[in-house]
C-alpha atoms as a printed R data frame, in Angstrom:
    type eleno elety resid chain resno       x       y      z
1   ATOM     1    CA   MET     A     1 144.034 197.323 19.491
2   ATOM     2    CA   PRO     A     2 144.175 195.120 16.396
3   ATOM     3    CA   VAL     A     3 142.388 192.159 16.888
4   ATOM     4    CA   ILE     A     4 142.257 188.944 14.857
5   ATOM     5    CA   ILE     A     5 139.173 186.868 15.232
6   ATOM     6    CA   GLU     A     6 139.212 183.164 14.022
7   ATOM     7    CA   ALA     A     7 137.088 180.267 14.234
8   ATOM     8    CA   ALA     A     8 138.036 177.600 16.984
9   ATOM     9    CA   ALA     A     9 136.642 174.289 18.340
10  ATOM    10    CA   TRP     A    10 134.932 174.220 21.771
11  ATOM    11    CA   ASP     A    11 137.910 172.015 22.974
12  ATOM    12    CA   ASP     A    12 140.629 174.191 21.645
13  ATOM    13    CA   PRO     A    13 143.058 174.864 24.645
14  ATOM    14    CA   ASP     A    14 142.944 178.590 24.369
15  ATOM    15    CA   VAL     A    15 139.186 178.496 24.370
16  ATOM    16    CA   ARG     A    16 139.048 176.051 27.328
17  ATOM    17    CA   ARG     A    17 141.309 178.300 29.178
18  ATOM    18    CA   LEU     A    18 139.100 181.391 28.505
19  ATOM    19    CA   THR     A    19 135.926 179.725 29.149
20  ATOM    20    CA   THR     A    20 137.219 178.297 32.450
21  ATOM    21    CA   ASP     A    21 138.603 181.765 33.487
22  ATOM    22    CA   GLN     A    22 135.176 183.355 32.535
23  ATOM    23    CA   GLN     A    23 133.287 180.924 34.659
24  ATOM    24    CA   THR     A    24 135.730 181.287 37.529
25  ATOM    25    CA   GLU     A    25 135.164 185.099 37.390
26  ATOM    26    CA   VAL     A    26 131.413 184.952 37.258
27  ATOM    27    CA   ARG     A    27 131.243 182.431 40.354
28  ATOM    28    CA   ALA     A    28 133.488 184.959 42.304
29  ATOM    29    CA   ARG     A    29 130.956 187.902 41.483
30  ATOM    30    CA   TYR     A    30 127.994 185.877 42.421
31  ATOM    31    CA   GLY     A    31 129.439 184.304 45.649
32  ATOM    32    CA   GLY     A    32 130.198 180.832 44.233
33  ATOM    33    CA   LYS     A    33 126.939 180.423 42.392
34  ATOM    34    CA   ASP     A    34 126.960 178.246 39.092
35  ATOM    35    CA   GLU     A    35 125.390 179.707 36.051
36  ATOM    36    CA   PRO     A    36 121.794 179.183 35.393
37  ATOM    37    CA   GLY     A    37 120.368 177.156 32.186
38  ATOM    38    CA   THR     A    38 122.114 174.451 30.445
39  ATOM    39    CA   HIS     A    39 125.917 174.644 30.166
40  ATOM    40    CA   PRO     A    40 127.234 174.876 26.775
41  ATOM    41    CA   SER     A    41 129.038 171.788 25.210
42  ATOM    42    CA   ALA     A    42 130.897 170.874 22.024
43  ATOM    43    CA   ALA     A    43 127.729 168.980 21.129
44  ATOM    44    CA   ASP     A    44 125.449 172.059 21.154
45  ATOM    45    CA   VAL     A    45 127.694 175.018 20.448
46  ATOM    46    CA   ALA     A    46 127.624 175.833 16.699
47  ATOM    47    CA   VAL     A    47 129.986 178.772 16.529
48  ATOM    48    CA   VAL     A    48 133.292 179.315 18.759
49  ATOM    49    CA   LEU     A    49 135.131 182.548 17.987
50  ATOM    50    CA   LEU     A    50 138.481 183.399 19.477
51  ATOM    51    CA   ALA     A    51 140.019 186.818 19.395
52  ATOM    52    CA   ARG     A    52 143.979 187.118 19.297
53  ATOM    53    CA   GLY     A    53 146.336 189.898 19.697
54  ATOM    54    CA   PRO     A    54 148.821 190.665 16.842
55  ATOM    55    CA   ASP     A    55 151.333 188.533 18.543
56  ATOM    56    CA   GLY     A    56 148.797 185.345 18.758
57  ATOM    57    CA   THR     A    57 147.906 185.637 22.472
58  ATOM    58    CA   ALA     A    58 144.401 184.663 23.113
59  ATOM    59    CA   LEU     A    59 142.469 187.727 24.230
60  ATOM    60    CA   GLY     A    60 138.899 186.627 24.280
61  ATOM    61    CA   CYS     A    61 136.268 184.417 23.001
62  ATOM    62    CA   GLY     A    62 132.603 184.023 22.393
63  ATOM    63    CA   ALA     A    63 130.073 181.303 21.219
64  ATOM    64    CA   LEU     A    64 126.627 180.762 19.645
65  ATOM    65    CA   ARG     A    65 124.221 177.900 20.531
66  ATOM    66    CA   GLU     A    66 121.492 177.260 18.031
67  ATOM    67    CA   LEU     A    67 117.998 177.470 19.769
68  ATOM    68    CA   GLY     A    68 116.026 177.097 16.469
69  ATOM    69    CA   ASP     A    69 113.580 178.989 14.550
70  ATOM    70    CA   GLY     A    70 116.395 181.395 13.345
71  ATOM    71    CA   VAL     A    71 117.509 182.028 17.041
72  ATOM    72    CA   ALA     A    72 120.794 181.439 18.728
73  ATOM    73    CA   GLU     A    73 122.205 182.297 22.269
74  ATOM    74    CA   VAL     A    74 125.291 184.106 22.827
75  ATOM    75    CA   LYS     A    75 127.568 182.077 25.223
76  ATOM    76    CA   ARG     A    76 130.959 182.518 26.978
77  ATOM    77    CA   MET     A    77 131.616 186.023 25.982
78  ATOM    78    CA   TYR     A    78 134.972 186.847 27.792
79  ATOM    79    CA   VAL     A    79 137.930 189.067 27.460
80  ATOM    80    CA   VAL     A    80 141.125 188.736 29.543
81  ATOM    81    CA   PRO     A    81 141.198 191.361 32.273
82  ATOM    82    CA   ALA     A    82 144.542 192.918 30.609
83  ATOM    83    CA   ALA     A    83 142.670 193.540 27.281
84  ATOM    84    CA   ARG     A    84 139.491 194.986 28.503
85  ATOM    85    CA   GLY     A    85 138.386 198.537 27.459
86  ATOM    86    CA   ARG     A    86 140.059 198.006 23.972
87  ATOM    87    CA   GLY     A    87 137.430 196.949 21.865
88  ATOM    88    CA   VAL     A    88 138.061 193.179 22.113
89  ATOM    89    CA   SER     A    89 134.403 192.286 23.185
90  ATOM    90    CA   LYS     A    90 132.805 194.555 20.466
91  ATOM    91    CA   ALA     A    91 135.002 192.870 17.760
92  ATOM    92    CA   VAL     A    92 133.915 189.231 19.130
93  ATOM    93    CA   LEU     A    93 130.251 190.168 19.318
94  ATOM    94    CA   ALA     A    94 130.256 191.860 15.823
95  ATOM    95    CA   ALA     A    95 131.868 188.618 14.585
96  ATOM    96    CA   LEU     A    96 129.363 186.415 16.367
97  ATOM    97    CA   GLU     A    97 126.559 188.387 14.814
98  ATOM    98    CA   ASP     A    98 128.010 188.037 11.269
99  ATOM    99    CA   ALA     A    99 128.473 184.319 11.813
100 ATOM   100    CA   ALA     A   100 125.004 184.234 12.945
101 ATOM   101    CA   ARG     A   101 123.650 185.972  9.801
102 ATOM   102    CA   ALA     A   102 125.854 183.850  7.607
103 ATOM   103    CA   ARG     A   103 124.108 180.894  8.873
104 ATOM   104    CA   GLY     A   104 120.596 182.629  8.434
105 ATOM   105    CA   TRP     A   105 119.862 183.341 12.006
106 ATOM   106    CA   THR     A   106 117.851 186.469 12.606
107 ATOM   107    CA   THR     A   107 117.947 186.738 16.374
108 ATOM   108    CA   LEU     A   108 120.440 186.516 18.974
109 ATOM   109    CA   ARG     A   109 119.519 186.022 22.682
110 ATOM   110    CA   LEU     A   110 121.621 186.052 25.991
111 ATOM   111    CA   GLU     A   111 121.568 185.770 29.583
112 ATOM   112    CA   THR     A   112 123.770 187.672 31.855
113 ATOM   113    CA   GLY     A   113 123.665 189.113 35.408
114 ATOM   114    CA   PRO     A   114 123.298 192.435 37.374
115 ATOM   115    CA   LEU     A   115 126.922 192.166 38.793
116 ATOM   116    CA   GLN     A   116 128.330 192.266 35.156
117 ATOM   117    CA   PRO     A   117 127.594 195.926 34.369
118 ATOM   118    CA   GLU     A   118 130.395 195.877 31.677
119 ATOM   119    CA   ALA     A   119 128.540 193.097 29.994
120 ATOM   120    CA   VAL     A   120 125.213 194.704 30.229
121 ATOM   121    CA   GLY     A   121 126.743 197.932 28.886
122 ATOM   122    CA   LEU     A   122 128.241 196.051 26.005
123 ATOM   123    CA   TYR     A   123 125.008 194.434 25.010
124 ATOM   124    CA   ALA     A   124 122.813 197.582 25.368
125 ATOM   125    CA   GLY     A   125 125.446 199.716 23.271
126 ATOM   126    CA   ALA     A   126 125.096 197.121 20.661
127 ATOM   127    CA   GLY     A   127 121.408 197.208 20.233
128 ATOM   128    CA   TYR     A   128 120.393 194.446 22.520
129 ATOM   129    CA   ARG     A   129 117.098 194.979 24.396
130 ATOM   130    CA   PRO     A   130 115.768 193.455 27.558
131 ATOM   131    CA   ILE     A   131 113.277 190.557 27.261
132 ATOM   132    CA   ASP     A   132 111.897 187.852 29.426
133 ATOM   133    CA   ALA     A   133 113.615 184.677 30.293
134 ATOM   134    CA   PHE     A   134 113.765 182.216 27.399
135 ATOM   135    CA   GLY     A   135 114.308 178.377 26.703
136 ATOM   136    CA   ASP     A   136 115.770 176.613 29.738
137 ATOM   137    CA   TYR     A   137 116.048 179.774 31.905
138 ATOM   138    CA   VAL     A   138 112.067 179.870 32.038
139 ATOM   139    CA   GLY     A   139 111.283 178.716 35.608
140 ATOM   140    CA   ASP     A   140 114.933 178.229 36.554
141 ATOM   141    CA   PRO     A   141 115.105 179.220 40.071
142 ATOM   142    CA   ASP     A   142 118.715 179.910 39.490
143 ATOM   143    CA   ALA     A   143 117.960 182.296 36.608
144 ATOM   144    CA   ALA     A   144 115.583 184.529 38.918
145 ATOM   145    CA   GLY     A   145 118.361 187.437 39.182
146 ATOM   146    CA   SER     A   146 119.400 187.041 35.654
147 ATOM   147    CA   LEU     A   147 119.233 189.664 32.828
148 ATOM   148    CA   PHE     A   148 118.137 188.546 29.413
149 ATOM   149    CA   PHE     A   149 118.700 190.464 26.278
150 ATOM   150    CA   GLU     A   150 117.871 190.072 22.492
151 ATOM   151    CA   ARG     A   151 118.820 191.549 19.277
152 ATOM   152    CA   LEU     A   152 117.126 191.167 15.702
153 ATOM   153    CA   LEU     A   153 119.807 191.021 13.167
154 ATOM   154    CA   ALA     A   154 119.582 193.107 10.117
155 ATOM   155    CA   SER     A   155 120.375 191.167  6.898
């Protein structure tokens, strides 16, 4: 599926709808539990990307939050159910990695969960390796069941 990746604002209506849908889906998978860690906001998200189909329909999104020392966290990766399995998530992730490299960031980290096997598969397939909890997730009881991944970006 041809996908157009474009920069967007955190408060863009399509981004807001997609991130809301992502959180609704995550809460449904985890019995209503809220996500661990600090929720992303317009104040701390440095990159927001939106994937659109050829007709302009918003298909997915992803964001990066800078953590310092050349490290950023992948946030709000989401693809609408109707577009899954068509390479949209791979395109968004690759574009996020390119955006990170353009900013001189060398490492991407992320948190996901065991009830999101498609996310785990995406990240493992893209070269992310399991790591221990990082940042605000360290010691967060809500993150006890979370999975953490990291990828060092080649320049």
